[in-house]
N, C-alpha and C positions, 0 to 999 in steps of 0.2 A: 362876254364870259359864257362858258358852256352851261346849258340848263341841268341843274342838279337831278339826279335821280330820286324819286320820290318813293318812300316805302313807309309802311305802317309800322310804328313802334309801340308795341303792346307788350302785355305779359308773355305773350308767346315768342317775343323776340329774345327773351332772357333764357340763357341755356346754362345749365350746370354740368360740367365734366366730372368724370370720376378720376381717380388719380392717374390710372393707366392712359386714359384719353388724353389728359392734360400733358403728361410727360411727351407722349408720342406726338402731340400737336406742336408742342413748344419744347423740343429737346435741348434747344440752346440755352434755356434757363437752367438746366440741370447739369449738362456736361459741355457747355461752351459751344464751340463750332464743330460741325460734323467732320468734313475733310475725309480725305481718303488714306490718311497715314503718312502723307508727304511732310507734315508738320508735327513738331513734337507736342503741341497743344491740341492735335485733333481729337475727336471725341473717342475713338477706339482705345486710345492710351488712357483716357480718363475712365473708361469703363474698368480697365484692369486696375487703375489705381483706386477706384472707389472700393473694390473687393479686397485688395491687398491692404488698405488702410484699416480695415477692421482686424486683419491678422497683426498688423504693427501696434494697434491699440492693446491687443491682447498681450503681445510681448512687453509693452511698456508697463503693464500692470503686474508683469512678473511671471506671466504663463506663456510658455512656449518659447523655443530658442531657434527654431526653424520654420521656413515657409518654402513650400514647393510649388512652382508654376510650370505648367507645360502648354506650350502653344503648338498645336498640330493643324496646319491649314488655317481654317477660321475658328476652330474650336480651342477654347481657353479653360484650363482646369487651375484651380488655386486650392491648395490644403495646407491648413496650419495646425499647430498642436497646441493651442490654448485650451480654454475650458470647455469649448463647444457651446452651441446655442442651447439654452434650456429646451428640452425636447417638447414640451407642451406648447412652446411659442415659435417653433421653427417656421411654419407657414406664416404667421403674423409678422415676424421680423423682416421677411423679404417681400411682403405683398400688402402690408397696411401701412399707409403714409403717416409718418410722424410717430412711428413705433419703434422703440429700441430702449437700450439700458443707459444711454448716454445722457439722458436728462437728469439722472441721479449722479451728482458729482462724486458721491462716495465710490461708485463702482468704477467710473472713468474719470479720473481727476483732471487729466490734461489730455483729452482726446482731441483729434482733429476733426472727427465726424461727430457734429453734435445735433444735426437736424433731422435725423431718422430718415433720410432720403436717398443717400447714395446706392446702396444695394437695390432699392425698389426700382430706381432708374435703370439699372444694369438689367433688371428682371424684365421691366416694360419694354426696353429697347432690344431685346434678345429674341430671335426665333425659338431658341430653347435654352431652358435655364433649370438647373437642378441643384438643390441644396440637400447636404446630408450633415446632420450634427452627430458626432460620437461623444457620448458622456457616460462615464461610470459604468462601462460595460454593456451599453445599450446604443441604438442607433435610430434615427428617424430622418425620412427622406420625404421629398416632395418634388414634382415637376411642374413646369410652367411653360406657356406659350404665349410671347408677348404680353407677360404679366398676368395671364389667366391660368388659373390652377387647373391642370389637366389630370394629375394623379398624385394622390397622397398615400403614402405607404403606412403601414402599421409599424409600431415600435418593435424591434427585434433585438436579440442579443448579438454582441459583436466582440471580437478580439482586437479591435483597432484602438489605438491610442486616443485620448480625448482630443478633440479638436473639431474643425469644420471643413468640409470639401464642397467646393462650388464648381459646377461646370456650366458654361454658357457659350452661344454662338451668337454674335452680333447680328442683327436684323439687317440683311443686305438691301433692304427696300429703304432703309434709313442711311445706312453707311455704304454708299454704292462704290464697288470697285476698290474696296479697302484692302490694304496690305500693310505688314508691319516692318518698320526700319529698325534692324537690329541695334543701330547705334543709339536710337531713342530708347530702346529698352534698357540698353547697358546703362545709360545714364540715369534712368528711373531707378533701376535696382541697385546701382552703386549708391545713389543718394539715400536710399532706405538703409543701407549698411553704415554710411559715413555718420548718420544720425542715431544709430542704435548699435554702438560698438559691442561686438560679440554675437550679434544676430547673423544667423546663416541664411542666405537666400540662394535658392537653386532654380535656374531657368533653363529648361531643356537640357538639364545635365551640367550646366555651367554654374560654378560656385561663386558666390559674391560674399565677402566677409571683410569687416574692416576692424582693426584693434585700437587705432588712435583717432577715430571720429574725423573731426574737420581738418586736423592736421594731414591725414591721409588724403582728403579731398584736395587740398591745395597742392600737395605733393604730386598729385596726378595732373593738376592743371598747370603747374609751372615747371620750368626748367631750371634744374639746379645751377647751371652755368649762367643764367641770365638774371636771377634774383639777386638784389642788392645786399641782402643779409638773411641769415636763416629765419624760417616762418616763426613768427611769434604766435604761440598757442596758449589761450587763457581760458580757464574753465572756473565756473562758480555754480551755485545753486540756481538751476533753471536758466542757465546761460552759458554759452561756448563761443568763443571767438578765435578766429585765426586770420592772419594777414601777413603780406609781405609787400615789397615794391619790386617792380621788375623794369625791363626797358621798353615795353610797349606803351602805345599811346592809350589814353582813355582810363576809365576806372571800370573794374570787373569785380561783381558782387554775387555771392550765393547766399541767399536768405532763407531761412526755415522757421516754421512756427508749429510746435508739437509734431514734428516730422514731415509737415507739409512743405514742399519746395514752393515758396512764394515767388513766382517768376516776375511778378510786378511790384515786388518789395512791399512797402506799407509803412506803418507808424514805427516798427522795429528798426527797419533799415534806415529810415529817416533819423531815428534817435542815434543810430550807430555812427552815421556820417557826421552828424552834428557833434556828438561827443567825442569822436575821434579828433576832430579839428581842435576842439576846446582843450583836450588833454595835451596835444602836441604843443599847442601855443603856450600853455602854461609850463610845460616841462623846459622847453627851450627859452622861455621867457622873451618870446618874440612873436609880433602880430602877423604871421605869415598869411598870404592869401589862401583861402580854403582850396582853390584849384590847384595851388603848388603842392599843398599837403597830401591831396588825395590823388593827384596825377600819377598815373602808372601803377595804382594800388590794386592788388588782388586780395579780396577778402572774402571770409565766409562767417555768417553769424546765425546761431540758433538759440531760440528761447522757448521756453515752456510757459504757457499762460493758461490760466483758468477760465473756462468759457470764452474762448476767441470769438471775435466777430470778424468775419470776413466780408468782403464787398460783393461776393457772389457765391453761389453753391459751388463753383469749381476752386474756390480758396486759393486764388493766385495772389491776392493783395489783402493784407492784414489792415483792419479798421480800428481794432481795439487801442483804447487810450490808456488802459491800465493793465497791469500783470495779474494782480489777484483783486478779489472783491474788497474794497475799501484799503487796497494797497497802494503802493507808488505808482506814479504815471509811468508809461513806457519811457519817456525821455529821461526822467530822473533815474529809473532803475538801471538802464543801460549807460547813461552818462556817469553816474556814480561808480558803477562797476569798472568803467575804463579810467576813471580818474584815480581809482585806488590801484587796480590790478596793473594796468599798462604803465603808469607812472612808476610803480615799484620795479616792474620788469626792466625798464629803460635805465633805472638807477643801478640795478644789479647786473646789467650787461652794456658797459659803456661802449664797447666795440660796436655793437648793434646800433646803439643810440647815435653814434658818430656816422655810421653808413646811412641810417636814415635821415639824419640832417643834411648829409651831402646830396641825397637824391632830391630832397625838397628844394635846396638851394640851385640844383641844376634845372628843375622845373621853372624856378623863378627866373633864371637867366633866359632860358629858352622863350618863355612868355613874353618877356619884355623886348627880346630880339624880334619876335614875330609881331609885335603890336603895330608897328609902322606897316609892315607888308600886309598885314590883315585889313588895314583901312585902305589901302590902295586896292587890294583884291575885291573888297565890298564895292567900291566905286565902279570897278571894271565890270563886276557882276551886274550892277544896275544899268551901266551903258550897254551891255550886251543885250538888254531886254530879254532876260532869260524866258520869261512866260509866253513871249511871242515866238521866239525863233527856235529855242532848244527844248522847251517843255510845253507839252499839251497836258494840262492839269485835269483832274477828275473833278466832277461836280456832282451835286444832287439837286433835286428839284422839289420846291414846295411852294404853296400858294400862300401868299401874304394876305392874311385875313382883312387887314386895314384897306388894301387896294383892290384885292380880288385878282391880282396879277401873279404870274408865275415868276419866280426869281432863281437865278443860279447862284450857288454859294460854293466856294472852294472848300473842299474837305480838308480840315486841319489833322485830325486824328481819328481814324475809323479802322476798326479791326480788320475790316473786309478790303481795305483799299490796297491796291498794287501799283507798282511803276515798272514798266518795261524799259529797260536800257538797250537800245538797238543801235546798229551800226548804219549810218548813212540815212538819207531821205526816203529811199525806195522802201526799205522795211519799215520805218517809222509810219510812212504813209499808209501802208496796208494795214498796220495794226490800228492806226488812228482812225480809219474809216468804219471799223467793225468793232471797236472796243465797247465795253460798257462805260459810257461816259460817267455814269454815277460813280464808279468805284475804280477804274483803271486809268492811270496816267502813262504817257509815253515821254521818254527823254532820248534825243537823237544825238549820238556821238559823230564827231568829224574825225574821220581817220583813225588809225591805230593810237591808243593811249601810251603814255610813257611806261617803260618798265620801272617801276619805283622801288624795287627791292634794294635795301640798305640805304635809301635816301632819307633825308629828315623831313619833317613835316612842312618845312619851307616851302617844298616843291608843290604841296597842295595848293597854295596860295599863288605861286608863280606860274603854274601850268593852267592854261585858260580852261581846258576841259575838265580837270579835276576840280578846280575852283567852282565852275558852274554846276557840276554834279553834286558837290557837297552843299551848295546853296538850294538846290532842287530838293535835296533830301532833308534839309534843315538840320544838318548835323555839325555844323561848324563849331558849336559851342558844345557839343556832346550828343552822346546816344539818345538822351531823354527827349530831346527835340524832333525826333524821327516822325516825318509826316505819313510814311506809308508803311503798314505791316509787312508787306511782301516786296522785296527788291528782286526783280526778274531779269536776268541776264538773257537777252534774246538776240543771239548771233547767228550767222550764216552757218550752215553745215558743211563748210570747206576748210581748208587749212588756215586761211586768213581769219575766219570766224572763230576757229578754236583758239588761235593766238590771241585774238582780242578778248575772248572769254577769260584765258589765262591772266592777261594783264589787268582785267577788272577785279578779278579775284585776288590778285596781288595787292593791288590798290586798297581793297577793303581789309585784308589781313594785316597789311602793314600799318594802316592809319586809323582804321575803325573796326578792330577785331571783334568789339562787342556785338556788331551786327551779325557776324557769322556765329559767334558762340551763342547768341540767344535766338538763332533760328529764323534770321530774316531774309538770308539771301538764298536764291533759287536759281536753277538753270531751266530754261524753257526748252521742252522737247517737242519738236515738229517732225512731221513725217519726212523720211528721206526719198521715199518712192510712192508714186501713184500708180497703181495697176487697175486697169478698166477695160470694159468692153461697152457695148451699147445698153446692156442690161444692168451692170453692176460696177461700182468703184470702191476699191479697197486702198486705204492709206496704209502704208507699212513704215515702220519706225527702225528696221535693221534688215540685213540681208536675208536671214531666216525667215522673217514674215513676208518678205517679197517672194521667196520661192514657194511659200505655202499659198500665197495669193494666185500666183501663176498656175499652180495647179488646181486650184478651186475654180478659176474663171475659165481655164481650158485653152484652146488653141488660140495662137496669135493675139495676145492681149496687148494693149497699148501700155507701154511703161515709161513713166517719166521720173527723172531723178531731179529732185529739188536741191539746188546747191546754195541759193540764196533765198532769204525770206521774201525778198521782192519778187520772186518768180511765182510765189504761191497768190492766187487772186484773192482780193479782200473776201469775196464770197466764200471761198474756202477756208480762209484764214479764220473767219468767225467760229468755225467748229473746233478750232485747236486753241483758243483762248477763252472758251465759255466754261460751263459748269464741269466739263470733263477734261479740262486742261490738264496735260501732264507736266508736272514740275518735279524737278530733280533736287533735293535739298543740298546745299553746300554745307557738310558736316565735319567738324573736327572730332576725330576719334579721341576716346578717353586716352589721356596720356601723351597724345600728339602735341608737338611744341611747335608754334608758327615759325620761328626763325629757322628751325632745322628744316621745316617743310619747304619754306621759301628758298633757302639756300640750295637745297636739291634741286628744285623744278625751275628757279628763276636766277639762280647764281650762275658762277663761271665753271661749274664742274661739267664741261661739256662732254668728255669721254664717258663719264658714268651715266649720263643723261641719254647719251646715244645708245649705250648698251640696253638701257631700260626700254627705250623705244623699240629697238629691234627685236628684243625678247618678246614684248607683248604683241608686236605686230605678227610674229610667227604664231603666237597663240590664236590670234584673231583670224589668221588665214587658215589655220588648222580647223577652226570652227565652222568656217564658210565651207571648207572642203567637205566636211561631214554632212 
């Protein structure tokens, strides 16, 4: 065993950090993972959310009907028309930790931000931060750099309407090479509007507004031609629910607490899923299997809670067990609401009740039909020796204190974990040699996957590649068992590679749409060209970058076109799957419907698809010529 380094442990070893130092040293505690903007939960989106949340809280309290956000390059500005920060406390509110109005439940009854941390974290993690409060004809401003006050302005008169105006530029030493994905911003802003009917949000001139709350949300998330019955929309005091059943596989939920999108669910979602099953069983007077009741459901639930307890500062999972102080438990509150309101609705709408029953019974038949096939598929997966032949899993290392020896343990659920899905042994070999063993796994495909559009889930168990892939991801029994946070499709940059990429995306969208809708599926971008001479090497991701590199390097550069991942040496590959790895998220646009999308790209409409390819090829060639 290696000899341990000896150091003195004295009073001088103890260090106290001020709030700015602590946030900058441990940003993950305050805003989750940093990222570069490729993922919806990356820190730059959390920064925007923390500022906008304060505007939403003002609206919820009855002040301000509009929020204006502008993103220009790296600069973000947010303007609300609420009451405005009390002028004497403008500096304190954005720079003194645990300072704010939300400790007083009378001022903010059901706020999402209760810890007095959010805006301070934005301040500390920004190169530049300016806050201005407009209040009763006067304004007060202050400027900061990485949380340090650089300029405090005197109070002056103003004609501006009451409210708060904040400008900040995220610190690029913390958020490296960050960019904003418009689809993520759209989703973020639409969610604010769905949860605050009548609120107007503007982002770079684009207007977001909802009149019908969660009903509007589900109408955008579902296809009218595919749902089995009209969306059921129920509202009560501090609770709103909407749901329907469709034709897709899995369960799809959107859960919210006090306007916060709880992407990881929590006690309220668990209570809804349980209460939904109980109500359905009692209404139809039959003990249906829970998976048959919830299969193919698309649902949204929003609750308002006093003093909500979240499991982290990023507020993605609710931990509260009660709704109000000394009030009902979350389970009873939501369960009783469903037993009354949903039961009444189904009695008043017998046609809908009949359609719902038919969908449940169809799920039941399909589950029983698959039971035998699943058993055989599981046996085949074991015989295939998945972990030795197809999957190179990720591990982490730790020292066993009892033996003093290092052990390897397979990661089960780790937010930073990724799995690369590659084509063939050559590409998987290159990645396996240089991957981060702690957090990166590799799954090797054999040949082209089947085009599974319009096929039933039976094919997932009968097709060896699909069966082994779902076992590697641990999603056979649902999305909740997913072992890797990032599923990365890593195929060659040629026609065959693009085709395999499309076939894999079709597989996920057809049978496991939750993985895409919840932002877990990505495309690995690797360079198409290497341009170099004896002094310099430049990797280029498109034709324009190649042309620029050739001009920079000068006469007679060596140019290599990488067609397959296996052509990139392991030493080179290491730089493309490390900290600066380029990932393109697979995103479903708001209002885009899976079956329509797959029908167009993977169905039998060959002439239309040919026209699409030809038109876009012309555009690409024009860009190259320029």
